[in-house]
N, C-alpha and C positions, 0 to 999 in steps of 0.2 A: 780452535785450540787443538783439535785432534789432527796434527799434521800427518800422522801415519796413515790415516784414512785416505788422505789425498794422494799419497804416493803410489800405493798399490801397483796396478798394472801400468800406471802412467809414470813410472820411475824415469827420471830424466837421464840423459847420457852421462851427465856429471855425477849423479848418484851411483850409476852403474860403475863408473870408473873409480869413484871413491871406495865403493864396497870391494871391488876386485883388488885395489891397491891395499886396502885394509887387511885383506887376507894375506897378501904378500908380506906386509909388515908384521902381522901376527906370527907368520911362519918364522920370521927371523927372531921375534921376541921370545917365543916359547919353545923353540927347538924343533920345528918341523924341518925336514931335510932340505928340500928345495921346492920352488914353485912348480917345477916340472913334475915332481912326485905328486903334488896336489892336483895338477892337471890330469895326470894319468888316473888318479883316483876318481876325478870328476868324470872322465870318459867311461870308466867302469860302471859308474852309478847312473849314467844317463839312460840306460835301458830300463831302469826301474821307474815305472810310471807312478807319480805321486797320487795319493788318494784324491778323488774328485771332491770338490767342495761339498756336494750333497752327502758324500760318504763321511766326510769329516763332521758335518753337522749332525748326521744320524748318530755318529759315535758320541758326540757331546750330549745329544738328547737322551741316548741310552744311559750315559753316565749319570745325568741328573735323576733319572728314574731309579737307577741302582743306588744313588747316594743323594737322596732328597734333602738331607740335612748338611750337605757340604757346601759351604759358601764358595769354596774354590771352584767346585763344579759349575755352580750357577754363574760365577764370574766368567769362566771360560766360555760358557754358552752365550753370555751377554756380549763378550768381546767378538765372538764369531758372528753373531747376528748384526752387530754394529758394522763389521767388515762387509757384510752383505747388504748394508743400508736398510736392514729391517729394523728400524728404530723402535717401533712399538714392541716388537719381539724382544729387542735388546733391553728395553725398559722393564718388561715383565721379568726377564731373567735377573737384572740388577736389583729389582725390588725384592726378589727371593733372597739374593745375596746379602743385601743390607739388613733384611729381617733376621738372618742368621748371624751376621757380623755387624751389629749396629755401631760399633766403636771405630769403624774404619772410615776415616775422612775421605780417602781415595775412592772408596766405593760410593759414598754419598755424592761426591762431585761427578763421578762417572754417570751415576743415575741422573743427576741434574742435566748433564750434557745431552744424554740420549732423549730426555724429555724435551729439551730445546729443539733437537732435530725432529722430534715427533710432531711438534706443533706446526700446523699449516698456516696460522695467522699471527699468533702472539709471538713476538721475538723473545720473550722471556716469560713463559707461562707460570702461573702461581705454584704449581706443583714442582717445577724445576727450581724456583726460588727457594722453596722450603728445603729441597735437598742441598742446595748450595749453602744455605744458612746452617744446616746441620753439620756440613763439612767444616765450615769456618769455626763453629763452636768446638769441634773436636781438634782442629788444627788450623790456627789462624794464618798459617803460612801456605796452606794448600793452594798451589798456583792456579789450577783450573777454577776453583771456587772464587778466588780473588779476581780472576779475569771476568767472570760472569757477574760478580757483584758490582764491578765497575760498569759493565754493560747496563745493569739496572739503573745506575745514575745517568748514563747516556740516554736511555729510553725515557727517563723522567725529565730530560731537558737540561740536566747538569753536565754539559759536555766538558767544561773545564775540569770539573771534579772527576769525571771519568778518566780524562787524560792524565790527571795527576796520579790517580790510582794505578793506571797502566804504567806510567813512568816509574813509580815506586816498585811495581812488580818487575819491570825490566831491570832495574838496578840490583834486584835480589835474585835475578835469574842466573843460573849457572851457565857459563860459556858453552855454547853448543847444544843447549837444551832444545828439544824438538819443537817447542812453542815459541822460541825467540823470534824467528822470522815473521810468524803470524802476528805476534804482539807488536812488533815494529810497524808492520803493514797496517794494523788496526789504528795505531796512534796517528800514522801519516794520513790515512783515509778520513778518520773522524776530524782531524785538524783541518784538512782541505775542505770538507763539507761545511764546516761551521766557521771557516776563515780564522782559525787559530794557528798562529805560526809555531810549528814544532820542529822545523828543519834543523836549526842550529842545535837545539837541545837533543834531538835524536842523534846527531853526529857526536855529541859530547857525552851521551849516556851509554855506557858499555855494560854488558852483562858481567857479573862478578867472576873473578878467577875461581877455578874449581878448587875445592878442598881436596886433601889427599885421598880421602875415601871415595870421592866422586870422580877422580881422574879416570878417564876412559882407558881401558886396557891398551888400545892401539896407540895411545899417546904417552904411555909410560915407558921410559928407558929408550925409546926410539922416536924419531921425528914423525911428523904426519906425512901423508902421501906426498911425494915430490912431484914436480911438474913432469919429470920423465915417467914416473909411475902412471900418472894420469894420462899422458899422451899415449903410452904403450897400450893401456887398457882401452882407450877410446878408438884405437885403430881397428879393433875387432868389429865385425858386423854385429848388429844388435842381437840377432838370434844366437850367435856364438857367445856374446857377452852374457846373455841370460842363461844359456846352457852352462857356461862356466860357473856362474854364480850359484845356480842350483846344485851343480855338482860339488862345488866347494862346501856349500852348506851341508849337503848330504854327507860329505867326507868328514866334516867337523862333527856331525852327530854320531857318525860311526866311531870316531876317536873317543868321543865322550862315553859311549857305551863300553869301550875297552878301558877307559881311564876316567871314571866319573868324578874323581877327586880334583880334577884340574879346574879350578874356579875361573881362571882367565878365559878358558874356552867356553864355559857357560855364559860368561858376560858377552863374549864375541858372538855366541849364538843368538842371544837376546838382541844384540845390536843389529845383526844381520836380518833377523826376522822383522824387526821394526822398520828397517830400511826398505825391506820388500813389501811392507804394508801388511804383514801377516801377524797381527797383534795377538790373536788367540794362541798362535804357536809360540810367540814370545812369552806370553803369560805361562804357557806350559813349561817352557824352558826354565823360567824362574822357579816354578814349583819343583821341577825335577832337580835343578841345581841345589836348592835348599834341602831337599830330601837326601841328596847325596853328600851334602856338606853343611850339616846343621850348625857347625861352629862358624861358618862364614855367612850366616843368615843376614847379619847387618850389612855386610859389604855387598852382597848380592842385591838386597833390597834397595840400598842407596844407588847402585848402578841402574837398577830397573826403574826407579823413580826419575832419575836423570833422563833415561831414554823414553819415558812416558809409557812404560809397560802397564797394561790394565791390571788393576788389583794390587799394584805395588805399594 
């Protein structure tokens, strides 16, 4: 379910092109001057070396020591450790977070997921199942918990029941949600293994249209990336694409420091970080955006949940 973890440094050329095109479209949507201005800003920021992962982790470790009663601090540490594939460490951090914020379904399902990844033999260990059950009790619609509760049925031999539950989740999944592709793949693979024909139903089952508050910023008031946008972005060498993306994200952060009230830019920053596989930074962007725009908390959280931002 954690699609962002898979993307990371293995981001595909298509994802790179989409992200670059999204910056172009955002520029048109919220009043940036031109793409060239953004590229100039990118070039200016490329000389700034980003903090090394170890440095980022050290900063998060220092934060939980300074703020041991902050669920947000422990959540950020858990997300960072998950990104590093330190699943036992992530589980420890999320356990601290849920102890401090026991009413968060998202935290419980995140804890369940890292417990699954931590298990070397059991595909659904008992302690992970407990976490998913708590998540469902708090929010029956939590997609990650619903996914793994269907896994429970599959593991127990109820393959048709698992597939039914996954189809129900797919029908309620917002279009473009980060788990949609994995969910479809799971249904297809389990169907193939157990000789259950799902092909026609998969074709006919579509993720639901987005609600107004869920509509991605880059899709409001402007079209999605055009073929021309995609082709133009894909012509750049990979190194230049990555440098441009990093520069654009840095430029976006700089603009937010100057104008933290721009909610659309906070959402774009979360989207960019998730596309890059930087889930801890996406979670930090959510916290910073809410701190700067408390009246937009609902909208920011709705967008963050759609994007799969940890702790949303």
